[in-house]
C-alpha positions, 0 to 999 in steps of 0.5 A, a space after each residue: 528500538 532497533 532500526 531496520 533498513 528498508 532492504 532488510 524489511 523487504 527481505 523479511 517480508 519476502 521470507 514471511 510470504 513463503 509460509 502458509 500465511 502468505 495469502 494474508 500478506 498479499 491481501 493486505 498489500 492489495 487492499 493498501 494499493 487499492 485504497 491508495 489508488 482511490 485516494 489518489 484519484 479522489 485528490 486529483 479529480 477534486 483539484 480539477 472540479 469546475 466551480 459554477 459561480 
């Protein structure tokens, strides 16, 4: 298996974004960003929850 550096991967992804399927790449990136933000917020807010004993 060939190792691909991050810079080469980003260059390849940017080149693919110029094609007719660039909408799919953008959609996937936006979904990952939104899901990541929701999970981060959930983890942070979960740590600040008050326990009523």
